[in-house]
Backbone as JSON, one array per atom type, in Angstrom:
{
  "sequence": "XXXXXXXXXXXXXXXXXXXXXXXXXXXXXXXXXXXXXXXXXXXXXXXXXXXXXXXXXXXXXXXXXXXXXXXXXXXXXXXXXXXXXXXXXXXXXXXXXXXXXXXXXXXXXXXXXXXXXXXXXXXXXXXXXXXXXXXXXXXXXXXXXXXXXXXXXXXXXXXXXXXXXXXXXXXXXXXXXXXXXXXXXXXXXXXXXXXXXXXXXXXXXXXXXXXXXXXXXXXXXXXXXXXXXXXXXXXXXXXXXXXXXXXXXXXXXXXXXXXXXXXXXXXXXXXXXXXXXXXXXXXXXXXXXX",
  "N": [[7.31, -15.05, -6.37], [4.04, -14.14, -7.53], [1.21, -14.13, -5.38], [-1.69, -16.08, -5.56], [-3.85, -15.32, -4.01], [-4.94, -12.73, -3.99], [-6.21, -12.41, -6.5], [-8.05, -14.48, -6.19], [-9.62, -13.61, -4.01], [-10.79, -11.35, -5.13], [-12.31, -12.54, -7.12], [-14.14, -13.91, -5.59], [-16.03, -12.09, -4.83], [-16.61, -11.06, -2.36], [-16.38, -8.43, -0.11], [-13.34, -6.99, 1.17], [-10.77, -5.9, 3.5], [-7.68, -4.09, 3.56], [-4.78, -3.47, 5.26], [-2.56, -0.64, 5.37], [1.0, -0.68, 5.32], [3.7, 0.7, 6.91], [6.24, 0.23, 7.87], [8.52, -2.32, 9.05], [7.9, -3.0, 11.62], [5.16, -2.48, 11.81], [4.47, -4.42, 9.98], [5.03, -6.91, 11.24], [3.27, -6.78, 13.37], [0.85, -6.78, 11.98], [1.06, -9.34, 10.99], [0.67, -10.78, 13.37], [-2.0, -10.1, 13.95], [-3.26, -11.16, 11.74], [-3.59, -10.78, 8.78], [-4.22, -11.55, 5.41], [-3.6, -10.15, 3.19], [-1.68, -7.28, 2.53], [-0.91, -3.76, 2.22], [1.6, -2.14, 0.53], [2.5, 0.91, 1.12], [3.29, 3.83, -0.65], [3.53, 6.49, 0.29], [3.84, 6.23, 3.14], [5.84, 4.29, 3.57], [7.95, 5.65, 2.41], [8.07, 7.9, 4.09], [8.69, 6.67, 6.56], [11.12, 5.37, 6.09], [12.94, 7.25, 4.99], [12.23, 9.77, 5.83], [10.94, 11.54, 4.1], [8.68, 13.41, 1.94], [5.84, 12.14, 0.06], [6.41, 12.65, -2.88], [7.46, 11.89, -5.29], [10.17, 11.71, -4.86], [11.62, 9.61, -3.72], [13.38, 6.91, -5.21], [13.0, 4.43, -7.87], [14.73, 2.27, -7.3], [15.08, 2.5, -4.51], [12.42, 2.12, -3.65], [11.67, -0.43, -4.64], [13.34, -1.98, -3.16], [12.3, -1.55, -0.58], [9.8, -2.72, -0.9], [10.52, -5.37, -1.43], [11.65, -6.05, 1.02], [9.37, -5.84, 2.61], [7.79, -7.89, 1.51], [9.33, -10.09, 2.29], [9.07, -9.92, 5.05], [6.35, -9.89, 5.68], [3.54, -11.98, 6.37], [1.34, -11.92, 4.83], [0.18, -11.52, 1.42], [1.49, -9.0, -0.79], [0.22, -5.98, -1.92], [1.37, -3.48, -3.95], [2.32, -0.07, -4.04], [3.12, 1.49, -6.94], [3.55, 4.03, -7.84], [3.98, 6.22, -10.56], [5.11, 4.39, -12.14], [7.59, 5.25, -12.33], [8.48, 6.84, -14.46], [8.69, 6.82, -18.04], [7.42, 4.58, -20.63], [9.34, 2.49, -20.85], [10.39, 2.59, -18.29], [8.14, 1.83, -16.82], [7.82, -0.82, -17.71], [10.22, -1.9, -16.67], [9.79, -1.44, -13.95], [7.51, -3.02, -13.33], [8.56, -5.58, -13.9], [10.58, -5.64, -11.95], [9.17, -5.33, -9.5], [7.55, -7.59, -9.55], [9.48, -9.6, -9.53], [10.45, -9.13, -7.01], [8.56, -10.29, -5.46], [6.09, -9.22, -5.11], [2.48, -9.06, -5.27], [0.58, -7.53, -6.6], [0.53, -4.5, -8.51], [0.12, -1.03, -8.21], [-0.56, 1.57, -10.38], [-0.44, 4.98, -11.36], [-2.01, 7.85, -12.99], [-0.59, 10.25, -12.94], [1.6, 13.05, -13.7], [5.16, 12.59, -13.85], [7.62, 13.83, -11.65], [5.41, 12.43, -9.18], [2.64, 13.36, -6.92], [1.36, 12.94, -3.6], [-1.88, 11.51, -3.5], [-3.79, 12.88, -2.02], [-3.07, 15.47, -1.69], [-2.41, 18.88, -2.77], [-1.76, 20.26, -6.15], [-1.47, 18.21, -8.01], [-0.94, 16.8, -11.22], [-2.22, 15.4, -14.16], [-1.36, 12.99, -16.71], [-1.91, 12.74, -20.31], [-4.8, 10.8, -21.28], [-4.32, 8.88, -23.25], [-1.62, 8.34, -22.96], [-1.49, 7.11, -20.45], [-3.01, 4.85, -20.97], [-1.27, 3.45, -22.64], [0.75, 2.91, -20.81], [-0.56, 1.13, -19.08], [-1.06, -1.01, -20.8], [1.59, -1.8, -21.38], [2.39, -2.52, -18.78], [0.7, -4.72, -18.19], [1.53, -6.49, -20.16], [4.16, -6.93, -19.39], [4.27, -8.51, -17.13], [4.94, -11.72, -15.6], [3.5, -13.78, -14.35], [0.05, -14.72, -14.32], [-1.21, -14.3, -11.97], [-0.2, -11.99, -10.99], [-1.34, -8.83, -10.63], [-2.56, -5.78, -12.18], [-3.25, -2.59, -11.1], [-5.1, 0.21, -11.93], [-4.93, 3.57, -11.39], [-6.63, 6.68, -11.21], [-6.05, 10.13, -10.89], [-7.72, 12.18, -11.53], [-9.89, 13.49, -10.42], [-9.54, 15.93, -9.08], [-8.86, 17.8, -11.07], [-10.47, 17.3, -13.33], [-12.98, 16.57, -12.57], [-15.83, 14.38, -11.83], [-16.77, 13.38, -14.26], [-14.47, 13.3, -15.81], [-13.01, 11.44, -14.33], [-14.53, 9.07, -14.71], [-14.4, 8.81, -17.47], [-11.68, 8.35, -17.85], [-11.28, 5.98, -16.33], [-12.83, 4.21, -17.8], [-11.32, 4.03, -20.15], [-8.98, 2.9, -19.09], [-9.91, 0.51, -18.18], [-10.56, -0.77, -20.61], [-7.99, -0.96, -21.57], [-6.93, -3.05, -20.22], [-6.49, -3.16, -17.45], [-6.66, -4.74, -14.26], [-7.89, -4.02, -11.9], [-9.7, -1.12, -10.95], [-9.13, 2.21, -9.84], [-10.38, 4.91, -8.51], [-9.13, 7.78, -7.35], [-9.27, 9.86, -4.42], [-12.03, 10.61, -4.27], [-14.86, 12.61, -3.31], [-17.2, 12.16, -1.89], [-19.7, 9.85, -0.66], [-21.64, 9.52, -2.58], [-20.29, 10.04, -4.98], [-18.54, 7.89, -4.93], [-20.33, 5.72, -5.16], [-21.36, 6.23, -7.69], [-19.11, 5.78, -9.31], [-18.58, 3.05, -8.79], [-20.91, 1.87, -9.79], [-20.62, 2.16, -12.48], [-18.99, 0.28, -13.66], [-18.17, -3.14, -14.39], [-15.88, -4.31, -13.57], [-13.62, -4.9, -10.77], [-13.46, -2.36, -8.27], [-11.38, -0.35, -6.2], [-11.19, 1.19, -2.96], [-9.68, 3.98, -1.41], [-8.97, 4.56, 1.76], [-7.94, 7.06, 3.2], [-7.0, 8.44, 6.02], [-7.91, 11.62, 7.09], [-7.69, 12.65, 4.57], [-9.03, 13.55, 1.29], [-11.3, 12.03, 0.92], [-14.33, 10.64, 2.37], [-14.43, 8.37, 5.21], [-16.1, 5.85, 5.59], [-17.53, 3.07, 7.49], [-16.53, -0.36, 6.9], [-18.68, -1.98, 6.05], [-20.4, -0.2, 4.8], [-18.87, 0.63, 2.61], [-18.83, -1.78, 1.24], [-21.55, -2.0, 0.57], [-21.75, 0.18, -1.12], [-20.38, -0.75, -3.32], [-17.71, -1.35, -3.73], [-14.85, -3.49, -4.29], [-12.8, -3.91, -2.49], [-10.97, -2.26, 0.18], [-8.22, -0.14, 0.88], [-6.18, 0.9, 3.64], [-4.1, 3.07, 4.01], [-2.92, 4.96, 5.75], [-3.6, 4.36, 8.33], [-2.21, 2.72, 10.35], [0.12, 4.21, 10.58], [-0.65, 6.81, 11.43], [-1.96, 6.17, 13.79], [0.18, 5.06, 15.26], [1.88, 7.3, 15.34], [0.39, 9.1, 16.9], [0.31, 7.7, 19.33], [3.04, 7.57, 19.92], [3.67, 10.3, 20.16], [2.2, 11.03, 22.46], [3.44, 9.37, 24.39], [6.05, 10.41, 24.34], [5.64, 13.08, 25.09], [4.7, 12.67, 27.69], [6.99, 11.54, 28.77], [8.84, 13.67, 28.55], [7.59, 15.76, 30.0], [6.64, 14.64, 32.39], [8.32, 12.67, 33.14], [7.74, 10.0, 32.76], [8.6, 6.82, 32.04], [7.72, 4.28, 31.79], [4.95, 3.72, 30.75], [1.43, 2.82, 30.98], [-0.07, 0.34, 28.84], [1.85, -0.34, 26.93], [3.16, -2.31, 24.22], [3.94, -5.72, 24.73], [7.28, -6.42, 25.51], [8.68, -8.91, 25.4], [6.98, -10.42, 23.81], [7.16, -8.97, 21.45], [9.83, -9.42, 20.8], [9.62, -12.08, 20.06], [7.92, -11.84, 17.82], [9.57, -10.46, 16.02], [11.55, -12.23, 15.5], [13.48, -13.2, 17.29], [13.47, -15.62, 18.66], [14.37, -17.59, 16.92], [17.01, -16.76, 16.68], [17.88, -17.21, 19.3], [17.52, -19.98, 19.46], [19.46, -20.77, 17.63], [21.78, -19.9, 18.96], [21.71, -21.57, 21.19], [22.27, -23.98, 19.99], [24.66, -23.6, 18.51], [26.21, -21.62, 19.63], [28.92, -20.57, 21.74], [29.48, -21.15, 25.21], [29.24, -18.41, 27.5], [32.17, -16.67, 28.62], [33.63, -17.29, 31.82], [33.6, -15.0, 34.44], [36.41, -13.97, 36.22]],
  "CA": [[6.14, -15.33, -7.19], [2.8, -13.52, -7.09], [0.32, -15.02, -4.64], [-3.02, -16.06, -6.19], [-4.92, -14.99, -3.07], [-5.59, -11.46, -4.35], [-7.13, -12.72, -7.59], [-9.11, -15.34, -5.65], [-10.51, -12.81, -3.19], [-11.57, -10.52, -6.04], [-13.27, -13.41, -7.81], [-15.16, -14.35, -4.65], [-17.06, -11.06, -4.75], [-16.81, -10.65, -0.97], [-15.58, -7.25, 0.23], [-12.28, -7.22, 2.16], [-9.99, -4.73, 3.88], [-6.24, -4.3, 3.44], [-4.09, -2.4, 5.99], [-1.29, -0.11, 4.88], [2.16, -1.01, 6.14], [4.71, 1.74, 6.73], [7.56, -0.26, 8.25], [8.48, -3.74, 9.37], [7.22, -3.17, 12.91], [3.75, -2.63, 11.46], [4.3, -5.69, 9.26], [4.97, -8.05, 12.15], [2.02, -6.67, 14.13], [-0.19, -7.26, 11.07], [1.19, -10.81, 11.0], [0.03, -11.28, 14.58], [-3.45, -9.94, 13.84], [-3.67, -12.17, 10.78], [-4.07, -10.3, 7.48], [-3.67, -12.32, 4.3], [-3.15, -9.17, 2.2], [-1.27, -5.98, 3.07], [-0.65, -2.75, 1.19], [2.87, -1.42, 0.63], [2.13, 2.28, 0.82], [4.4, 4.67, -1.05], [3.63, 7.66, 1.18], [4.29, 5.94, 4.51], [7.14, 3.63, 3.51], [8.92, 6.72, 2.14], [8.19, 8.7, 5.3], [9.33, 5.94, 7.65], [12.5, 4.98, 5.75], [13.84, 8.36, 4.65], [11.75, 11.05, 6.34], [10.66, 12.39, 2.94], [7.28, 13.4, 1.5], [5.46, 11.33, -1.1], [6.4, 13.63, -3.97], [8.3, 11.39, -6.38], [11.58, 11.9, -4.52], [12.21, 8.27, -3.58], [13.63, 6.32, -6.53], [12.57, 3.04, -8.1], [15.63, 1.36, -6.58], [14.74, 2.56, -3.09], [11.08, 1.58, -3.38], [11.62, -1.88, -4.86], [14.01, -2.56, -1.99], [11.35, -1.55, 0.54], [8.76, -3.72, -1.18], [11.13, -6.69, -1.27], [11.75, -6.27, 2.46], [8.02, -6.07, 3.11], [7.4, -9.24, 1.09], [10.07, -11.03, 3.14], [8.64, -9.82, 6.45], [4.92, -10.07, 5.85], [2.91, -13.27, 6.12], [0.31, -11.68, 3.82], [0.62, -11.1, 0.09], [1.7, -7.56, -0.82], [-0.21, -5.08, -2.99], [2.4, -2.46, -3.85], [2.21, 1.23, -4.69], [4.19, 1.67, -7.93], [3.54, 5.42, -8.3], [3.73, 6.39, -11.99], [6.01, 3.49, -12.86], [8.89, 5.93, -12.23], [8.91, 7.44, -15.71], [7.97, 6.48, -19.26], [7.02, 3.2, -20.87], [10.43, 1.57, -20.5], [10.45, 2.57, -16.83], [7.01, 1.03, -16.36], [8.2, -2.21, -17.98], [11.26, -2.27, -15.7], [9.19, -1.43, -12.61], [6.67, -4.21, -13.19], [9.46, -6.72, -13.81], [11.28, -5.6, -10.67], [8.24, -5.56, -8.41], [7.13, -8.99, -9.58], [10.63, -10.39, -9.09], [10.58, -8.92, -5.56], [7.56, -11.1, -4.78], [4.83, -8.49, -4.97], [1.34, -9.74, -5.87], [-0.11, -6.59, -7.48], [1.14, -3.19, -8.54], [-0.78, 0.08, -8.47], [0.04, 2.61, -11.21], [-1.32, 6.15, -11.41], [-1.9, 8.66, -14.21], [0.0, 11.56, -12.7], [2.9, 13.37, -14.26], [6.32, 12.25, -13.03], [7.37, 13.17, -10.37], [4.02, 12.49, -8.72], [2.35, 13.89, -5.6], [0.37, 12.17, -2.86], [-3.2, 11.71, -4.07], [-4.65, 13.7, -1.17], [-2.42, 16.76, -1.53], [-2.64, 19.71, -3.97], [-0.78, 20.42, -7.23], [-1.32, 17.02, -8.85], [-1.22, 16.98, -12.64], [-2.36, 14.11, -14.82], [-0.88, 12.85, -18.07], [-3.02, 12.45, -21.21], [-5.4, 9.48, -21.16], [-3.67, 7.97, -24.19], [-0.31, 7.95, -22.41], [-1.72, 6.15, -19.37], [-3.46, 3.61, -21.61], [-0.07, 2.74, -23.09], [1.42, 2.41, -19.6], [-1.29, -0.04, -18.6], [-0.8, -2.11, -21.74], [2.96, -2.24, -21.14], [2.45, -3.18, -17.48], [0.05, -6.02, -18.3], [2.37, -7.34, -21.01], [5.46, -7.17, -18.76], [4.19, -9.47, -16.02], [5.21, -13.12, -15.92], [2.42, -14.61, -13.82], [-1.31, -14.2, -14.39], [-1.61, -13.94, -10.61], [0.3, -10.64, -10.73], [-2.39, -7.97, -11.16], [-2.27, -4.37, -12.41], [-4.3, -1.69, -10.61], [-4.99, 1.5, -12.62], [-5.47, 4.66, -10.58], [-6.71, 8.01, -11.79], [-6.06, 11.29, -9.98], [-8.34, 13.24, -12.31], [-11.02, 14.13, -9.73], [-9.19, 17.31, -8.71], [-8.75, 18.69, -12.24], [-11.43, 17.02, -14.4], [-14.27, 16.22, -12.01], [-16.23, 12.98, -11.92], [-16.86, 12.97, -15.66], [-13.12, 12.95, -16.22], [-12.66, 10.19, -13.65], [-15.21, 7.95, -15.36], [-13.86, 8.69, -18.83], [-10.35, 7.74, -17.75], [-11.41, 4.61, -15.87], [-13.32, 3.41, -18.93], [-10.18, 3.78, -21.04], [-8.04, 2.01, -18.41], [-10.59, -0.79, -18.2], [-10.38, -1.34, -21.95], [-6.56, -1.21, -21.78], [-6.58, -4.33, -19.6], [-6.26, -3.11, -15.99], [-7.45, -5.75, -13.54], [-8.64, -3.31, -10.85], [-9.79, 0.32, -11.19], [-8.91, 2.94, -8.6], [-10.65, 6.35, -8.57], [-8.52, 8.36, -6.15], [-9.68, 11.12, -3.8], [-13.43, 11.0, -4.44], [-15.15, 13.49, -2.18], [-18.45, 11.83, -1.21], [-20.19, 8.49, -0.89], [-22.39, 9.56, -3.83], [-19.31, 9.87, -6.06], [-18.06, 6.51, -4.86], [-21.38, 4.85, -5.69], [-21.44, 6.47, -9.13], [-17.97, 5.1, -9.94], [-18.75, 1.59, -8.69], [-22.03, 1.45, -10.63], [-20.31, 2.34, -13.9], [-18.08, -0.74, -14.18], [-18.28, -4.51, -13.9], [-14.57, -4.67, -13.04], [-13.46, -4.51, -9.36], [-12.96, -1.04, -7.9], [-10.83, -0.26, -4.84], [-11.33, 2.44, -2.24], [-8.53, 4.4, -0.62], [-9.43, 5.19, 2.99], [-6.79, 7.83, 3.69], [-7.46, 9.25, 7.16], [-7.54, 13.02, 6.97], [-7.59, 13.03, 3.17], [-10.17, 14.16, 0.61], [-12.45, 11.13, 0.88], [-14.88, 10.17, 3.65], [-13.97, 7.04, 5.62], [-17.19, 5.1, 6.23], [-17.18, 1.72, 7.94], [-16.34, -1.28, 5.79], [-19.95, -2.48, 5.54], [-20.94, 0.81, 3.89], [-18.1, 0.52, 1.38], [-19.31, -2.97, 0.54], [-22.84, -1.67, -0.01], [-21.52, 1.11, -2.23], [-20.01, -1.57, -4.47], [-16.27, -1.58, -3.85], [-14.36, -4.86, -4.08], [-11.99, -3.89, -1.27], [-10.46, -0.95, 0.56], [-6.92, -0.05, 1.55], [-6.11, 1.87, 4.75], [-2.65, 3.3, 3.99], [-2.41, 5.83, 6.81], [-4.17, 3.99, 9.64], [-1.2, 2.32, 11.34], [1.11, 5.28, 10.76], [-1.2, 7.9, 12.24], [-2.19, 5.62, 15.14], [1.48, 4.96, 15.91], [2.38, 8.66, 15.58], [-0.34, 9.66, 18.04], [0.76, 7.02, 20.55], [4.42, 7.99, 20.21], [3.68, 11.68, 20.64], [1.74, 11.03, 23.85], [4.47, 8.78, 25.23], [7.19, 11.32, 24.42], [5.24, 14.23, 25.91], [4.68, 12.23, 29.08], [8.38, 11.37, 29.19], [9.47, 14.99, 28.68], [6.95, 16.64, 30.98], [6.33, 13.96, 33.64], [9.35, 11.69, 33.43], [7.17, 8.65, 32.73], [9.28, 5.98, 31.07], [7.07, 2.97, 31.74], [3.51, 4.0, 30.78], [0.51, 1.72, 30.75], [-0.49, 0.12, 27.47], [2.92, -0.68, 25.99], [3.2, -3.67, 23.67], [4.84, -6.54, 25.53], [8.61, -6.52, 24.91], [9.02, -10.3, 25.11], [6.18, -10.84, 22.66], [7.72, -8.36, 20.24], [11.05, -10.18, 20.48], [9.19, -13.27, 19.33], [7.4, -11.44, 16.51], [10.63, -9.99, 15.14], [12.39, -13.36, 15.12], [14.57, -13.49, 18.22], [13.47, -17.01, 19.1], [15.26, -18.31, 16.01], [18.38, -16.4, 17.07], [18.2, -17.89, 20.55], [17.67, -21.4, 19.15], [20.77, -20.91, 17.0], [22.8, -19.76, 19.99], [21.7, -22.77, 22.02], [22.87, -25.09, 19.25], [25.98, -23.34, 17.94], [26.98, -20.61, 20.36], [29.78, -21.0, 22.83], [29.09, -20.66, 26.52], [29.95, -17.18, 27.84], [33.35, -16.84, 29.46], [33.39, -17.07, 33.24], [34.32, -13.85, 34.98], [37.27, -14.36, 37.35]],
  "C": [[4.9, -14.62, -6.62], [1.91, -14.57, -6.42], [-1.07, -14.96, -5.27], [-4.13, -15.56, -5.28], [-5.65, -13.71, -3.43], [-6.62, -11.7, -5.46], [-8.33, -13.54, -7.05], [-10.11, -14.54, -4.82], [-11.37, -11.88, -4.06], [-12.65, -11.35, -6.73], [-14.4, -13.86, -6.89], [-16.31, -13.36, -4.53], [-17.35, -10.59, -3.34], [-15.85, -9.52, -0.62], [-14.53, -7.58, 1.29], [-11.49, -5.94, 2.39], [-8.51, -5.09, 3.9], [-5.52, -3.17, 4.18], [-2.83, -1.93, 5.27], [-0.18, -0.41, 5.86], [3.26, 0.0, 5.86], [6.11, 1.29, 7.11], [7.41, -1.71, 8.71], [7.94, -4.02, 10.77], [5.73, -3.34, 12.65], [3.5, -3.96, 10.77], [4.18, -6.86, 10.22], [3.74, -7.99, 13.05], [0.85, -7.14, 13.27], [-0.14, -8.78, 10.94], [0.46, -11.4, 12.2], [-1.5, -11.22, 14.47], [-4.03, -10.91, 12.82], [-4.31, -11.65, 9.51], [-3.42, -11.11, 6.37], [-3.28, -11.45, 3.11], [-2.76, -7.9, 2.95], [-0.93, -5.05, 1.92], [0.68, -2.06, 1.47], [2.67, 0.0, 0.18], [3.35, 3.14, 0.49], [4.62, 5.83, -0.1], [4.34, 7.27, 2.48], [5.58, 5.14, 4.55], [8.25, 4.65, 3.25], [9.15, 7.56, 3.4], [8.97, 7.97, 6.38], [10.79, 5.64, 7.36], [13.43, 6.17, 5.6], [13.39, 9.72, 5.17], [11.46, 12.04, 5.24], [9.18, 12.35, 2.59], [7.07, 12.55, 0.27], [5.3, 12.25, -2.3], [7.32, 13.2, -5.1], [9.78, 11.53, -6.12], [12.29, 10.57, -4.36], [12.29, 7.6, -4.95], [13.02, 4.93, -6.65], [13.42, 2.08, -7.28], [15.32, 1.34, -5.09], [13.41, 1.87, -2.81], [11.01, 0.08, -3.61], [12.32, -2.61, -3.72], [13.07, -2.62, -0.79], [10.26, -2.59, 0.34], [9.29, -5.14, -1.01], [11.26, -7.03, 0.21], [10.39, -6.56, 3.07], [7.53, -7.47, 2.74], [8.06, -10.28, 1.99], [9.51, -11.07, 4.56], [7.18, -10.21, 6.65], [4.48, -11.5, 5.57], [1.82, -13.14, 5.05], [0.92, -11.29, 2.49], [0.61, -9.57, 0.02], [1.13, -6.94, -2.1], [0.67, -3.85, -2.88], [2.05, -1.2, -4.64], [3.4, 1.4, -5.63], [4.25, 3.06, -8.49], [3.19, 5.5, -9.79], [4.45, 5.33, -12.83], [7.39, 4.1, -12.99], [9.41, 6.43, -13.58], [8.04, 7.04, -16.88], [7.71, 5.0, -19.4], [8.1, 2.2, -20.51], [10.57, 1.47, -18.99], [9.32, 1.72, -16.25], [7.31, -0.46, -16.54], [9.2, -2.71, -16.93], [10.68, -2.36, -14.29], [8.34, -2.67, -12.38], [7.53, -5.47, -13.06], [10.12, -6.79, -12.44], [10.38, -5.89, -9.49], [7.8, -7.02, -8.38], [8.26, -9.9, -9.1], [10.84, -10.26, -7.58], [9.54, -9.7, -4.77], [6.23, -10.43, -4.55], [3.73, -9.2, -5.74], [0.55, -8.85, -6.82], [0.6, -5.25, -7.41], [0.09, -2.15, -8.91], [-0.02, 1.16, -9.24], [-0.95, 3.75, -11.38], [-1.03, 7.01, -12.63], [-1.42, 10.08, -13.96], [1.25, 11.77, -13.55], [3.99, 12.91, -13.3], [7.2, 13.5, -12.88], [5.96, 13.44, -9.86], [3.9, 13.22, -7.39], [1.37, 12.94, -4.91], [-1.03, 12.52, -3.36], [-4.16, 12.53, -3.23], [-3.97, 15.01, -0.81], [-2.61, 17.56, -2.82], [-1.52, 19.59, -5.01], [-0.5, 19.13, -8.01], [-1.68, 17.36, -10.29], [-1.22, 15.62, -13.33], [-1.78, 14.16, -16.24], [-2.07, 12.6, -18.99], [-3.5, 11.01, -21.06], [-4.64, 8.47, -22.02], [-2.33, 7.48, -23.66], [-0.48, 6.92, -21.29], [-2.2, 4.82, -19.92], [-2.26, 2.79, -22.06], [0.7, 2.17, -21.9], [0.75, 1.14, -19.09], [-1.02, -1.24, -19.51], [0.61, -2.67, -21.55], [3.05, -3.02, -19.84], [1.83, -4.58, -17.55], [0.91, -6.99, -19.1], [3.66, -7.74, -20.32], [5.42, -8.25, -17.7], [4.43, -10.89, -16.5], [4.02, -14.0, -15.54], [1.07, -13.94, -14.0], [-1.85, -13.82, -13.02], [-1.12, -12.55, -10.21], [-0.65, -9.65, -11.42], [-1.96, -6.51, -11.23], [-3.48, -3.54, -12.01], [-4.08, -0.33, -11.26], [-5.69, 2.58, -11.81], [-5.55, 5.93, -11.39], [-6.8, 9.06, -10.69], [-6.78, 12.48, -10.62], [-9.45, 13.98, -11.58], [-10.75, 15.59, -9.46], [-9.28, 18.25, -9.91], [-9.85, 18.5, -13.27], [-12.8, 16.64, -13.89], [-14.62, 14.76, -12.23], [-16.37, 12.5, -13.36], [-15.5, 12.55, -16.19], [-12.65, 11.65, -15.6], [-13.25, 8.99, -14.38], [-14.69, 7.73, -16.77], [-12.51, 7.99, -18.81], [-10.46, 6.27, -17.32], [-11.92, 3.7, -16.98], [-12.18, 3.06, -19.88], [-9.2, 2.79, -20.41], [-8.6, 0.59, -18.31], [-10.34, -1.48, -19.53], [-8.92, -1.67, -22.22], [-6.09, -2.49, -21.1], [-6.28, -4.3, -18.12], [-7.18, -4.11, -15.3], [-8.33, -5.15, -12.45], [-8.6, -1.82, -11.19], [-9.8, 1.07, -9.86], [-9.17, 4.43, -8.83], [-10.19, 7.01, -7.28], [-9.21, 9.66, -5.74], [-11.09, 11.56, -4.19], [-13.91, 11.67, -3.16], [-16.45, 13.17, -1.44], [-18.81, 10.38, -1.49], [-20.99, 8.42, -2.19], [-21.45, 9.39, -5.02], [-18.78, 8.44, -6.08], [-19.07, 5.55, -5.49], [-21.49, 5.01, -7.2], [-20.32, 5.74, -9.87], [-18.17, 3.59, -9.93], [-19.85, 1.09, -9.62], [-21.68, 1.46, -12.11], [-19.52, 1.19, -14.5], [-18.38, -2.11, -13.58], [-16.98, -4.96, -13.23], [-14.45, -4.23, -11.58], [-12.91, -3.09, -9.21], [-12.45, -1.09, -6.46], [-11.04, 1.13, -4.27], [-10.07, 2.72, -1.45], [-9.02, 5.18, 0.59], [-8.25, 5.87, 3.68], [-7.26, 8.77, 4.78], [-6.96, 10.68, 7.04], [-7.45, 13.52, 5.54], [-8.89, 13.59, 2.62], [-11.44, 13.32, 0.71], [-13.0, 10.84, 2.27], [-14.38, 8.76, 3.94], [-15.12, 6.33, 6.34], [-16.72, 3.72, 6.69], [-17.2, 0.77, 6.75], [-17.67, -1.76, 5.2], [-20.6, -1.49, 4.58], [-20.19, 0.78, 2.56], [-18.53, -0.69, 0.56], [-20.65, -2.7, -0.13], [-22.7, -0.73, -1.19], [-21.1, 0.35, -3.49], [-18.54, -1.8, -4.67], [-15.94, -3.06, -3.64], [-13.56, -4.96, -2.79], [-11.55, -2.47, -0.99], [-9.09, -1.1, 1.19], [-6.99, 1.06, 2.6], [-4.65, 2.26, 4.93], [-2.11, 4.07, 5.18], [-2.78, 5.38, 8.21], [-3.1, 3.65, 10.67], [-0.21, 3.44, 11.61], [0.59, 6.38, 11.66], [-1.52, 7.43, 13.66], [-0.88, 5.55, 15.91], [2.04, 6.34, 16.25], [1.7, 9.29, 16.78], [0.12, 9.03, 19.35], [2.17, 7.44, 20.93], [4.47, 9.41, 20.74], [3.25, 11.74, 22.1], [2.82, 10.48, 24.78], [5.66, 9.73, 25.41], [6.87, 12.57, 25.22], [5.23, 13.85, 27.38], [6.09, 12.02, 29.62], [9.03, 12.73, 29.46], [8.91, 15.78, 29.85], [6.76, 15.99, 32.35], [7.38, 12.93, 34.03], [8.86, 10.26, 33.42], [7.84, 7.84, 31.64], [8.69, 4.6, 30.94], [5.56, 3.17, 31.8], [2.69, 2.73, 30.63], [0.26, 1.56, 29.26], [0.6, -0.17, 26.47], [2.75, -2.1, 25.47], [4.24, -4.46, 24.46], [6.18, -6.75, 24.83], [8.96, -7.96, 24.52], [8.24, -10.83, 23.91], [6.74, -10.24, 21.38], [9.02, -9.04, 19.83], [10.7, -11.43, 19.67], [8.72, -12.91, 17.93], [8.52, -11.09, 15.53], [11.66, -11.07, 14.83], [13.51, -13.72, 16.07], [14.59, -14.95, 18.68], [14.35, -17.88, 18.21], [16.72, -18.03, 16.35], [18.78, -17.16, 18.33], [18.36, -19.39, 20.33], [19.03, -21.68, 18.5], [21.88, -20.85, 18.03], [22.86, -21.0, 20.89], [22.42, -23.93, 21.32], [24.32, -24.84, 18.9], [26.84, -22.39, 18.76], [27.82, -21.22, 21.46], [29.27, -20.43, 24.15], [29.86, -19.4, 26.85], [31.12, -17.46, 28.78], [32.99, -16.54, 30.91], [34.24, -15.92, 33.72], [35.11, -14.29, 36.2], [36.91, -13.56, 38.6]]
}
């Protein structure tokens, strides 16, 4: 079932941040830190699970499985990247039904052609506005719970400029989207222009190294966003730490560097205490070595 917390936080009018989660290790660390919402990122879940780029290669079946696993692992409600809905209107209907049944709280749909591309990479192409409007209407109608929200993203900034972004968002607003998402804006001025144009909540995508600036959260709140996602933060931080550790291992033979996450604590985070409790109750004593 969709969690009402996302709708409630939007209604409160208080800006909030949502970390991107690329794998279940990141999910359990986010549990420890204490996030009540997390973002199931298409780019990074695809990269971590299959070593593939975010280019529409991973299928609906693969992605709904990853989202279901994230819902099971995360203590926070999951906002999920649904790409283009994986095809036409029937695909969108099926995707919304499947994501909601998996326990996701909101789905993000974008107006790119299928197969899509990451929103901060070149060669993206958008579908006609009218086609995306129909997708949004289908998505809103397909959901079971009113707590399950539909986020409408436009990737038109690259090809149609800000006028195209605003024109599309207006159409998606009227189609019934609950949150509007102008992707890959290139300045704080563009962000402010988009936020000022609509009464409906807008989300910011803080993709480190992407097309958009990444100001601190207080600035995003002043600009007028309802919330921001940080899809690449944990992945790029982990990649940098892993690269350093592996270089030190290869070049210096260091296998126990300073700053490692505590192994025993991680065992607890990942659920080993339940396994050990089970073994204490049901497991047989180990055989004695003669």
